[in-house]
C-alpha positions in Angstrom: 39.4 119.0 -85.1 37.2 115.9 -85.4 33.6 116.3 -84.3 31.5 113.2 -83.5 27.9 113.7 -82.6 25.4 111.0 -81.6 21.6 111.7 -82.1 18.6 109.6 -81.4 16.3 109.8 -84.4 13.2 107.7 -83.8 12.2 104.7 -81.7 15.7 104.6 -80.1 17.4 104.5 -83.5 20.8 106.3 -83.0 22.8 107.9 -85.7 26.4 109.1 -85.6 27.7 112.2 -87.5 31.4 112.8 -88.0 32.9 115.9 -89.5 36.2 117.8 -89.5 36.5 121.5 -88.5 39.5 123.7 -89.3 40.5 126.2 -86.7 40.6 129.1 -89.2 38.5 131.0 -91.7 36.3 129.4 -94.5 38.9 130.6 -97.0 41.7 128.8 -95.1 39.5 125.7 -94.9 39.1 125.6 -98.6 42.9 124.8 -98.9 42.4 121.4 -97.2 40.6 118.1 -97.8 40.0 115.4 -95.3 39.1 111.7 -95.3 37.4 109.8 -92.6 37.7 106.0 -92.7 36.1 103.2 -90.7 38.0 99.9 -91.4 37.0 96.4 -90.5 37.5 92.9 -91.8 37.4 93.3 -95.6 35.3 96.4 -95.2 36.0 100.1 -95.5 33.6 103.1 -95.2 35.1 106.4 -96.4 33.9 110.0 -96.5 36.0 112.8 -98.2 35.2 116.5 -98.1 36.5 120.0 -97.4 36.6 120.8 -93.7 34.2 123.3 -92.2 35.6 126.5 -90.6 35.3 126.6 -86.9 33.4 129.9 -87.5 30.7 128.0 -89.5 29.8 125.4 -87.0 28.6 121.9 -87.9 24.9 122.2 -87.3 23.9 122.7 -90.9 26.2 119.9 -92.1 24.7 117.5 -89.6 21.2 118.6 -90.4 21.8 118.0 -94.1 23.8 114.8 -93.6 26.8 116.5 -95.3 29.2 114.5 -93.3 30.0 110.9 -92.5 26.7 109.4 -91.2 26.3 105.9 -89.8 24.1 104.0 -87.4 24.8 101.6 -84.6 24.6 98.5 -86.8 27.3 100.0 -89.0 29.3 101.0 -86.0 29.2 97.4 -84.7 30.4 96.1 -88.1 33.6 98.2 -87.7 34.0 98.0 -83.9 36.9 96.0 -82.5 36.0 94.6 -79.0 33.4 97.4 -78.6 35.8 100.2 -79.7 35.3 102.1 -82.9 38.3 103.7 -84.5 38.0 106.5 -87.1 41.1 107.2 -89.2 41.4 110.8 -90.1 43.6 112.1 -93.0 44.0 115.8 -93.7 45.8 117.1 -96.7 46.4 120.3 -98.7 44.7 120.7 -102.1 
């Protein structure tokens, strides 16, 4: 499951946090890896990690920025007609 959260940090500055959660235990999650990609004209932003278990939640990952983090200016670089696409790849390890 892809979780995308938007937070306002300071003076209206917004940040986006994207992370993948596995519906299963932490041990099961360790058997997988995921990659999130934003693609634009001659640009690519990639994040690779092990998914979090649904039982762990994502709060600590977001608090520690242990996920894909980008702001509105980065989002605009990768947006297509105002729409932002995130490619998600999940594989076994």
